[in-house]
C-alpha positions as CSV (number, residue, x, y, z in Angstrom):
1,M,-37.7,33.7,-40.9
2,A,-34.4,33.1,-43.3
3,K,-32.5,33.5,-40.3
4,K,-34.3,30.9,-37.8
5,K,-34.0,28.4,-41.0
6,A,-30.2,28.7,-41.5
7,A,-30.0,28.1,-37.6
8,K,-32.2,25.3,-37.6
9,K,-30.2,24.0,-40.8
10,R,-26.6,24.6,-38.5
11,K,-28.2,22.7,-35.6
12,K,-29.0,19.8,-36.8
13,G,-25.8,19.4,-39.2
14,S,-24.2,20.0,-35.9
15,L,-26.4,17.4,-34.5
16,K,-25.1,15.1,-36.9
17,R,-21.9,15.5,-37.0
18,N,-21.9,15.0,-33.3
19,I,-23.6,11.2,-33.7
20,W,-21.2,10.4,-36.3
21,A,-18.3,11.7,-34.3
22,G,-19.7,9.5,-31.3
23,L,-19.9,6.8,-33.5
24,L,-17.0,6.7,-34.6
25,I,-15.0,7.2,-31.1
26,A,-17.3,4.2,-30.4
27,L,-16.2,1.7,-33.3
28,I,-12.3,2.9,-32.8
29,L,-13.1,1.8,-29.1
30,Y,-14.1,-1.5,-30.0
31,I,-11.3,-2.1,-32.4
32,G,-9.3,-1.1,-29.8
33,I,-10.6,-3.2,-27.0
34,H,-10.5,-6.2,-29.4
35,I,-7.1,-5.8,-30.1
36,L,-5.6,-5.0,-26.6
37,S,-7.5,-8.2,-25.7
38,R,-5.2,-10.4,-27.8
39,T,-1.8,-9.0,-26.2
40,D,0.4,-10.7,-24.2
41,G,-0.2,-8.4,-21.3
42,F,-3.7,-9.1,-21.2
43,R,-3.8,-12.3,-21.2
44,S,-1.4,-13.0,-18.4
45,M,-3.0,-10.4,-16.5
46,V,-6.6,-12.2,-17.1
47,A,-4.3,-15.5,-16.2
48,D,-2.9,-13.7,-12.8
49,K,-7.2,-13.0,-12.0
50,I,-7.8,-16.5,-12.1
51,S,-4.8,-17.8,-10.8
52,N,-5.7,-15.5,-7.5
53,G,-8.9,-16.8,-7.7
54,T,-7.9,-20.8,-7.5
55,R,-4.7,-20.1,-5.9
56,L,-3.2,-22.2,-8.2
57,P,-0.6,-21.5,-11.3
58,V,-2.9,-21.3,-14.4
59,A,-2.0,-21.5,-17.9
60,L,-3.4,-19.6,-20.8
61,E,-3.0,-20.3,-24.4
62,S,-4.8,-17.5,-26.1
63,C,-7.2,-14.7,-25.0
64,G,-9.4,-12.7,-26.9
65,T,-13.0,-10.5,-26.9
66,T,-16.8,-11.8,-28.1
67,P,-18.4,-9.4,-30.3
68,L,-20.5,-8.6,-27.3
69,L,-16.9,-7.4,-25.7
70,G,-17.3,-10.9,-23.4
71,L,-13.7,-13.0,-23.2
72,H,-13.2,-15.6,-25.3
73,L,-10.0,-18.1,-23.5
74,K,-8.2,-21.0,-25.4
75,G,-6.1,-23.3,-23.7
76,L,-6.8,-22.2,-20.3
77,D,-5.5,-25.1,-17.0
78,F,-5.0,-25.1,-14.0
79,Y,-4.0,-28.2,-11.0
80,G,-6.9,-31.0,-12.5
81,V,-8.8,-28.6,-14.6
82,K,-8.2,-28.2,-18.6
83,M,-10.9,-26.0,-20.6
84,P,-10.2,-25.9,-24.4
85,D,-12.9,-23.2,-25.0
86,V,-14.4,-20.9,-22.8
87,R,-16.0,-17.9,-23.3
88,V,-17.3,-15.5,-20.7
89,R,-20.5,-12.9,-20.5
90,F,-20.4,-10.1,-18.4
91,N,-23.2,-8.2,-16.7
92,W,-22.0,-4.4,-16.6
93,F,-24.6,-3.6,-14.4
94,A,-23.6,-5.9,-11.8
95,G,-22.5,-2.7,-9.5
96,L,-26.2,-1.9,-9.4
97,S,-27.2,-5.4,-7.6
98,K,-25.9,-7.3,-4.6
99,D,-27.0,-10.0,-5.9
100,K,-26.3,-10.3,-9.5
101,P,-22.7,-11.2,-10.2
102,L,-20.2,-9.7,-12.9
103,V,-19.8,-12.9,-14.6
104,S,-23.2,-13.5,-16.1
105,Q,-22.7,-16.7,-18.2
106,L,-19.9,-18.9,-18.4
107,H,-19.9,-21.2,-22.0
108,I,-17.2,-24.1,-21.8
109,Q,-16.9,-26.3,-24.4
110,R,-14.6,-29.9,-23.5
111,L,-14.2,-29.5,-19.8
112,E,-11.9,-32.1,-18.1
113,V,-11.9,-32.1,-14.3
114,K,-10.3,-34.8,-12.4
115,L,-10.9,-34.5,-8.9
116,Q,-9.1,-36.1,-6.0
117,R,-9.7,-37.0,-2.4
118,I,-7.4,-35.9,0.4
119,P,-7.5,-38.6,2.5
120,E,-6.9,-36.1,6.2
121,T,-9.6,-33.9,5.5
122,G,-12.2,-35.6,2.8
123,N,-12.0,-32.5,0.5
124,W,-11.8,-33.0,-3.0
125,E,-8.8,-31.4,-5.0
126,P,-8.4,-28.9,-6.7
127,L,-9.6,-27.1,-3.6
128,V,-11.8,-24.9,-5.3
129,L,-13.9,-26.9,-7.1
130,H,-14.3,-28.7,-3.7
131,G,-18.2,-27.6,-3.9
132,L,-18.7,-29.3,-7.1
133,G,-17.1,-32.0,-6.0
134,S,-18.7,-33.1,-3.1
135,K,-22.3,-32.1,-4.5
136,L,-22.1,-34.3,-7.7
137,G,-20.2,-36.9,-5.6
138,A,-23.1,-37.1,-3.1
139,V,-25.3,-37.3,-6.4
140,L,-23.2,-40.4,-7.7
141,G,-22.8,-41.9,-4.0
142,L,-19.7,-40.5,-2.9
143,N,-20.2,-39.7,1.1
144,P,-17.3,-37.2,2.5
145,I,-15.3,-38.5,5.2
146,H,-16.1,-35.6,7.0
147,V,-18.7,-33.2,6.5
148,R,-18.3,-29.7,8.0
149,A,-17.7,-26.3,6.4
150,D,-14.3,-24.7,5.5
151,D,-14.2,-21.2,5.3
152,S,-10.3,-21.5,4.4
153,L,-11.2,-23.3,1.2
154,P,-10.3,-20.7,-2.4
155,K,-12.9,-19.3,-3.7
156,F,-14.2,-17.1,-6.2
157,P,-15.4,-13.7,-5.3
158,A,-18.8,-13.8,-4.9
159,Y,-19.5,-10.5,-6.4
160,V,-17.7,-12.4,-10.0
161,I,-19.0,-15.5,-9.8
162,N,-22.0,-16.8,-7.5
163,E,-25.2,-19.6,-7.8
164,K,-26.9,-16.6,-10.1
165,T,-24.0,-17.2,-12.6
166,L,-25.3,-19.8,-15.8
167,L,-22.9,-22.5,-16.1
168,Q,-23.2,-23.7,-20.0
169,L,-21.5,-27.2,-20.7
170,R,-20.6,-29.0,-23.8
171,R,-19.1,-32.4,-24.0
172,A,-17.5,-31.8,-19.9
173,K,-16.3,-34.6,-18.1
174,V,-16.1,-35.1,-14.4
175,I,-13.6,-37.5,-12.8
176,W,-13.5,-38.6,-9.2
177,H,-10.2,-40.5,-7.8
178,D,-9.8,-41.5,-4.1
179,E,-6.4,-41.0,-2.5
180,Q,-4.4,-43.8,-4.6
181,N,-5.4,-41.9,-7.6
182,R,-8.2,-45.0,-8.4
183,E,-11.1,-44.4,-10.2
184,L,-14.3,-44.3,-8.2
185,A,-17.0,-42.5,-10.3
186,Y,-17.3,-40.2,-13.8
187,I,-19.9,-38.3,-15.5
188,A,-18.9,-38.4,-19.3
189,D,-20.3,-36.5,-21.9
190,L,-21.9,-33.9,-20.1
191,D,-24.3,-31.1,-21.7
192,T,-25.8,-28.4,-19.5
193,R,-28.6,-25.6,-21.0
194,I,-29.4,-23.5,-18.4
195,K,-31.8,-20.2,-18.5
196,V,-34.2,-17.7,-16.8
197,V,-38.0,-18.0,-17.6
198,A,-41.1,-17.2,-16.9
199,F,-42.9,-20.7,-14.6
200,S,-46.5,-19.9,-13.3
201,D,-46.1,-16.0,-13.4
202,R,-43.3,-16.5,-11.7
203,K,-39.2,-16.1,-12.1
204,A,-37.7,-19.7,-12.1
205,L,-34.4,-21.2,-13.1
206,Q,-34.6,-24.3,-15.8
207,T,-31.8,-27.0,-15.7
208,R,-31.9,-29.0,-18.8
209,L,-28.5,-32.0,-18.2
210,K,-28.0,-34.6,-20.9
211,C,-25.4,-37.3,-20.1
212,G,-23.6,-39.7,-22.4
213,H,-22.4,-42.1,-19.5
214,I,-22.5,-42.0,-15.7
215,K,-20.8,-44.3,-13.5
216,L,-21.7,-44.4,-9.8
217,A,-19.9,-45.1,-7.1
218,S,-21.5,-48.3,-6.9
219,G,-19.8,-49.1,-10.2
220,R,-23.1,-49.2,-11.8
221,L,-23.7,-47.2,-15.2
222,L,-25.9,-45.7,-16.5
223,R,-26.5,-44.4,-20.1
224,D,-27.7,-41.4,-22.3
225,F,-29.5,-40.2,-19.0
226,Q,-31.7,-37.0,-19.3
227,I,-33.1,-34.4,-16.2
228,E,-35.2,-31.4,-17.0
229,A,-35.4,-29.3,-13.7
230,V,-37.1,-26.3,-12.8
231,K,-36.2,-23.7,-9.4
232,I,-38.9,-21.3,-8.9
233,D,-38.3,-18.1,-7.0
234,G,-40.2,-18.0,-3.7
235,Y,-40.7,-21.8,-3.8
236,K,-38.6,-24.2,-1.9
237,P,-39.2,-27.4,-3.7
238,T,-37.0,-27.9,-6.9
239,L,-39.8,-29.6,-9.2
240,I,-37.9,-32.6,-11.4
241,L,-40.1,-32.2,-14.3
242,S,-38.7,-35.2,-16.6
243,M,-35.5,-37.4,-15.9
244,S,-34.9,-40.7,-18.5
245,D,-32.3,-43.1,-19.1
246,S,-31.5,-45.3,-22.4
247,D,-34.0,-47.7,-20.5
248,G,-37.3,-45.4,-20.4
249,E,-38.5,-42.4,-18.9
250,Y,-39.6,-42.2,-15.1
251,E,-41.9,-39.8,-13.3
252,G,-40.9,-36.6,-12.4
253,F,-41.4,-35.2,-8.3
254,Q,-40.1,-32.7,-6.5
255,T,-37.6,-32.3,-3.6
256,E,-36.4,-30.0,-0.8
257,T,-33.0,-32.1,-0.8
258,L,-32.2,-32.4,-3.8
259,W,-28.9,-33.6,-3.8
260,Q,-29.7,-37.3,-1.6
261,D,-32.9,-37.6,-3.5
262,L,-31.1,-37.4,-6.8
263,N,-28.9,-40.1,-5.8
264,L,-31.5,-42.3,-4.2
265,H,-33.0,-42.3,-8.0
266,L,-30.0,-42.9,-9.6
267,D,-29.2,-45.9,-7.5
268,S,-32.4,-47.2,-8.0
269,L,-32.8,-46.2,-11.6
270,S,-29.4,-48.4,-11.8
271,E,-30.8,-51.5,-10.6
272,L,-33.5,-51.8,-13.6
């Protein structure tokens, strides 16, 4: 009996030592990752990866990690885009799913995007943001000169960033310019809050958007615009739950052609 008790004590003691040793190793690795992420070599590596995705030279002032081992980037700039503060959250189990991207969330503060139209193609530069420029531009009344798919345009790999990456913006600004660099339209003081929620017992994507100022292609202005939308899995239409601006609140609606219908609603609001 005495020998059995002594053996149990030794096993417990060995287990505790292994746990503490494992925790110590994990702590050392955690601290090491934070230190490594602040080195010039790591910063250059991150800048090169972003440059490969954008096909543009990239400047990055500093790089670090968040407490949950995401990336914290400061002073990220490339042609037409300025991102003073970016936090990247990763989905570490993305490799187990074909649909989930490696980047689960992007938090960007004070984003500035300047889009310029290319006369020959109607595409928006920087080309890596042509999708953003064309879709949001259509909402504001900027119809592209030519409507056609172009697989040659640079895109981030879908396994890194795709439509399931949640984009959270704070005080963002997007400006559209024509070929002569004249201002066509803009969205200013843009905040977004996007998250996955349960809606009618189904998974849904909820988007809340606030804009301090919107200038439409027609020249009309909207102030303090807000909208809340929900896209339910397995349900084709998008539900616009609420919409308002400085002049009041407006009825919600559902649509299968979101970008076109938003353009019609914004244009009608600006005429009130």
